[in-house]
N, C-alpha and C positions, 0 to 999 in steps of 0.2 A: 684201162680206166685212168682218167686224168682228174686231178683235184685242183681247183682254182679258188683262190681266196681273194675277196674284195674287202678292204678295210675302210670303214667310215667312222666318223666322230660325231658325237652329239653331247649336249649339256642338258641336264634335267635335274629337277628337285623332287624330293620325296620325303616321306616319313614312314618309318616302320612303327606300327601301333596296332595292337590287337584290341578291338573295342570290347571284347569279352573279359579283359583283364583290368585290374586297377591301374591307375597311373604309376604307382610305385612298382608294380610287377613289370609293366612295360619298360620303365626306366632301368630296372634291374636286368632285364633280358636284352633289350635293344640299346641301352646306354644312350649315347649322343644321337643315335639314329631315330630315337623317339622324340626328338626336339619338337616342341609345340610349334615353333616357327619354321620348321622344315630344314632341310640341308640339301646340298647339291653335289653332283659329281660331273667330272669331265669324262664321259664314257668313251671307250674305244670298242667298236663292234667289228668282228671278223666273221664274214659269211663265207663258208666254203661249200662249193658245189662239186658234184662229180658227174662225169660224162665222158664220152668218146669224142676226140677231135673230128670235126667235119672234114671230109676229103676236099671240100671246096675252099674252106677258109683256114683250116688247121686249128680252129677254135672249138673248145667244148661249149663255150658261150662267149659271145662278144662281151668284154668287160664293161663296155658302156651300157649295154642292155641290162646287165646285172646291177650296175650302179643305179640306173633309172628305176628298176623294180624296188631296190632297197630304199631309195630315197622317197619314192611315191608312197609305199605302203608302211614304212617304218620311220625314217628320219624326219620327214615333213610332219609327222603326227606327234613326235616326241621331243624334238629339239627345242630347247628353251621352254619346256612345259613342266607342269607339275604332274608327275606320274599318277598321283593319287586322285587328282581332280580332272585334269584336262585330257587324258588319254583314254579313248573309248575302249580299246582292247585290254586295258588294265583295270577297268571298273570292277569293283567287288573282289579284287585280288590283293594279297599282301605284295607290296612293291619291292620285294627282295630282288637281288640280281638273278637268282635262280628262276623266279617266276617271270621276270622280265625276259630272260633268254628264251624260255618256253613260249611266251606270248609272241616274241619276235619270230620264232620258228613258225608258229601258226599263221602269222601274217604272210610269210614268204613261201612256205612249202608248196602251196597249190598255185602259185603265180609264176612259176618258172616255165620256160618253153619245153615242149616235148623233147625227150632225150636227155634232159638234165634233171638231176635230183639234188635236193638239199642234203648235204653231208653233215655239216656242223655249224652251229652258232656259238661263237666264243665271245663273251662279253666281259670286258675289263671294267670293273667299277672303280678301281684304283690301279696304279702300276703294279701293286703287289697282290691284288685280289681279283680273280676272274673265275667265271664259270664256263663250262662247255656243255652243250646240249646236242645230242645226236638223234633226237626224235624218240618216238615211243619205244 
């Protein structure tokens, strides 16, 4: 089994805010992330697949194909967008890095070629904060 990781970047805005809580509680829990005027991040996305190298190419997957899938189903939908408002696959979800990583997994897991499986989605919200998701 070989693991291959493709790294992509995107920028997006969001706000963490639970509508069932008061403004004061949201600000107490989420601090600056509950800013009424939103805030943004320069995200770094690592998508790791696993598979066996093809005897014909030596690839588990052509990295260009993986990049095309990531860009079509994730980056093009979220880059320079507001995660709370503009992104269909984040509607009705708290836009934490954890939930975003799970949603990205869901966008990619069924779109990979036969013989290749999604292993991990690692999402850096900042250089010091990241989440990893390995599926259910």
